[in-house]
C-alpha positions, 0 to 999 in steps of 0.5 A: 583079913578084917575089914571096916564092916566085916561081921564073925559069928565067935562060937562057943567051939571048933566043932560047931563053927567048924559044922556051920561052916561047912553048912553055909559054905553047901548053901553057897553063901559067902563066909569065910573061917578065920582066926579069931582076932584077939581082941574076941575072947573066945574058947574055940579061937576060929570065928566066920568072916561074912559082909552084913548084906549076906547076915539076914541069910545067914543066921536064917541058916545058923537059926534053921539047923539050930547053929548059932553062934554065942555072938557076932561083932562087927568091926569098925573103927579099929573095935569090934562091938558086939551086935547080936548076943546067944544070951539075948534070944534065948538057948537053943540046942546044942 
């Protein structure tokens, strides 16, 4: 389900991740809502999977709608590495 180089956006609630999924799909952005891998330790159990080449468009849309994720991880070498964290970029409206 998650392949080398995929990015996963992890949110703090199921409501927020489903709202983000709906909004991103309505914009025609190539994302997939998936069960969050256990290694990511998420409260809601879901994540949005996407490719690096779509990252700028996805992040711009999420920021515009004040739906930024808690963090984004990249999968590679059989592990997840956090590449972006909301706490490093300031709080947004919830």
